[in-house]
C-alpha positions, 0 to 999 in steps of 0.5 A: 124253638120247634124241631121237626123229624122227617120221616123217610120216604120209601124206595122201590128197588126194582129186582132185575136192574137194581134201579130205585124209584124215590116214591116221595111221599113219607111213610105213613102220611100216603093217602088212598088217593095217592096209592091208586094213582100210584098203583095205576101207573106202576108195574109193581105189586104194591099194597097199602095200609094206613098211610104206609105202602109196601112194594111186594117182590117180584113173582117167580116162575114157580110162583106164576105156575102155582096161580096159573094151576089153582085159576085154571081150576076155579074158572072151569068151576065157575065159568059155567055157574056165573062165577069169576075168578082174577088173579094179581095184580087186582087191588082189593079194598079191606076197608078205606085206608087198606088195600090188598092185591091177593094172588087169586081172588073170586066172586061166586057171582060176577055181577056181585056189587063188589066187582068193581072196575078199579078195585074190588070192594071184597071177595068170597075167596082169596088165595095167597102163595106164601112169599120166601122173603116175609112168610108172616105177611101171608101167614099172619097179617093177611090172615087177620086182614082178609077176616076183618074184610069178611072174607068167608075163605082164605087158602094159604098155599105154602112152598116152603113146607108144601102145605095148603091151609084152608080158613073159614070165617068163624065170626071175626077171625078164621078157623082152620078147615084143613091143613093139607100135605103132599099126598093129600087132596085140598077141599073147600068149604065154600066150593062143595065138591071143588079139590086141588090134589097137593102134588099136582099143585106143587109139581106145577 
C-alpha cells in the first residue's frame, strides 16, 4: 500500500485586514510560470525560489521614505546619462527558478537588454532595506542571490542599526566596499562620485 504525504499550501495574510488567501499549490511545487501569473495579479510583494513562494511584509512608511530618498538621488544621477532606476514591485530573475523583487534596481544603460518588460534579467546595482521580520533575508540570503546573479554592487540599508553596507562583486562573492554609519557618507564603487549622507537617509 502506497502512502502519500501532503505538503501544506501557503497562505498569504493581508497585513491590514487579516484576510487570508490560500494559494493552493503546495510549497516546493510552484512553477516559474505559476509564480509569474500570480504576481501579475496580486497586489503583494512575492518572491520565488525553486518551487517555493514567499510573501513579503507590507513596507512601512519609513521604508518607503528611504526608498524614495535613494530613488531621487539615483534618478538625478542616471537620467542625464541614459541610465534607469526603478523600484519595487519589479521582478528580477536570478535564474529561471528564482526571482527577487529588490527595493531599488538600476541599469547604467536604459537600452541594456536586461531591461525587459515583465521582469529584469539582472541589474548593475540593487538596494534592499532590511526588514525587521527577517533581517537574514536581506543580509545573508539576498547577498548570496545577487552575487549568483552577477550584480556588480549591492547596497544593504539597515534601519535596525542605522548602517549602510556597500558590497561589490569580487569573483563569485561580494566583498565589503564600506560599512557606513551615522555621520558618514556612503559611497559607491560602481558610480564614482555618488554618495549618500547616512543621516539624511535615516531621517528621511
